[in-house]
N, C-alpha and C positions, 0 to 999 in steps of 0.2 A: 538464526532460523526464524521462519515465519510462524507465529503462534496462532493456533486455531480458535482460541476462546473469543477474541473479538468478532470473528466471523460468525461463530455460533450465537453469540449474543445478538448480533445484528439480524440474523435470520430467525431468531426466536426458537432455536433448537438446542439440545444438549450436545456438548462436544463429542460424546460417544456416538451420537447419531450422524456425525459428519463423515462423509467418504473422504478421508484426509490422507494425503501423501505429501510429505514436506517438499514443496516445490523448490527448484533450483533457480527458476526465472519467473518473475511476476511482471506482467504487462498490464497497465491500466490505460487503455486508449482514452483520449480526451472526449470522444463522443459517447462513452459509456455513461449512463445516467448515474451510476454509483460513484464515479470518480471525476466527472467533469464539473464545470461550473465554478471553479476557483482559479484565479490567476496565480500561477506558481512563482512568478518573478516580480510580484508586487509586495512591498514591505507590509507586514502585518497580516498577511494571508497565511493562516496556519492550518485551515481545514481543507485537506486535499481529498478526502473521501470519508465515508462513515466509519471505516475501520482501519485505514492505513496508519494513522499515528500510533495506535496501540498494537496493531498486528506486526508492525515493522519498526520497532523501537530503535534498532541500531542498523538500519539499512543504508546502503550506499547506492548511488546512481552511476550508471555506466552508459556510454553511447553504444550503438550497435557494433562499432568497430573495436570495442574493448577499451576505449578511453575512459579512465576513471574520473568522474566528476566530483566525488566525495559524498558526504552526508546528504541524503535526499532533501533534508530540511533547509539546506543552504544553497540548493540549486535554483 
């Protein structure tokens, strides 16, 4: 599950102040300023967004057709 605390830390608010509902799908468009700017397919690039590594420690990547790609850090 996606943890709210990295998002609260990034936004500078208390976790209790977040309007939080555990999401089933998280989409980070490349043109979004918070998640863009890093090449995901280049060796040594680990910073994908300000909060993704801590917020989604065990996440997996899927294509829109349902194809499982595996651990998002290995995509």
